[in-house]
C-alpha positions as CSV (number, residue, x, y, z in Angstrom):
1,X,-20.9,-0.4,1.4
2,X,-18.9,2.7,0.4
3,X,-15.1,2.9,0.5
4,X,-15.4,5.5,3.4
5,X,-17.4,3.0,5.5
6,X,-15.3,-0.1,4.7
7,X,-13.6,-1.7,7.7
8,X,-10.1,-2.8,6.7
9,X,-7.8,-5.1,8.8
10,X,-4.1,-5.0,8.2
11,X,-1.5,-7.9,8.5
12,X,2.3,-7.9,9.1
13,X,4.1,-10.6,7.5
14,X,7.8,-11.6,6.8
15,X,8.5,-11.7,3.0
16,X,10.6,-14.7,1.8
17,X,13.4,-13.4,-0.3
18,X,15.4,-15.9,-2.2
19,X,18.9,-16.0,-1.3
20,X,18.4,-14.2,2.1
21,X,18.4,-16.0,5.4
22,X,16.2,-13.4,7.2
23,X,13.3,-11.9,5.2
24,X,11.9,-8.3,5.4
25,X,8.6,-7.4,7.3
26,X,5.9,-6.1,5.0
27,X,2.4,-4.7,5.6
28,X,-0.8,-5.3,3.6
29,X,-4.4,-5.4,3.9
30,X,-6.0,-8.7,5.1
31,X,-7.6,-9.3,1.5
32,X,-4.1,-8.9,-0.1
33,X,-2.7,-11.4,2.4
34,X,-5.5,-13.8,1.6
35,X,-4.7,-13.6,-2.0
36,X,-0.8,-14.1,-1.4
37,X,-1.7,-17.3,0.6
38,X,-3.9,-18.5,-2.1
39,X,-1.2,-18.1,-4.8
40,X,1.7,-19.5,-2.8
41,X,0.4,-21.2,0.5
42,X,3.1,-21.0,3.3
43,X,5.8,-19.2,1.2
44,X,5.5,-15.9,3.3
45,X,5.3,-16.0,7.1
46,X,2.3,-14.3,8.9
47,X,3.5,-12.4,12.0
48,X,0.3,-10.7,13.1
49,X,-3.2,-10.0,11.8
50,X,-6.3,-8.2,12.8
51,X,-4.3,-4.8,13.1
52,X,-6.9,-2.0,13.1
53,X,-5.1,0.5,11.2
54,X,-2.2,0.9,8.7
55,X,-0.1,3.0,10.9
56,X,-0.1,0.6,13.8
57,X,0.8,-2.2,11.4
58,X,3.7,-0.3,10.0
59,X,5.0,0.5,13.5
60,X,4.9,-3.2,14.3
61,X,6.7,-4.1,11.2
62,X,9.3,-1.5,11.7
63,X,9.9,-2.3,15.3
64,X,10.2,-5.9,14.8
65,X,7.3,-7.1,16.7
66,X,5.3,-10.1,15.9
67,X,8.0,-12.7,16.5
68,X,10.8,-10.9,14.4
69,X,14.1,-9.9,15.9
70,X,14.3,-6.2,14.7
71,X,18.2,-6.3,14.6
72,X,18.4,-9.5,12.4
73,X,15.8,-7.7,10.0
74,X,18.1,-4.8,9.7
75,X,21.0,-6.7,9.0
76,X,19.4,-8.5,6.2
77,X,18.7,-5.4,4.3
């Protein structure tokens, strides 16, 4: 299948950052998340998967949806 016809699913996850109580939300493609999980199972926290496009995933990560308190995320930065 060509790159143009490739269906991509996006995920939002909370990155674990050493020394920080609250992690930072991040976005990646499902395949990248799968690779992260294979390399370090359970290290980062999956918040939401199956997101249809990157823009929606970015909005969810930025707004703190998916089980994350947005104010806590901002304080951790």
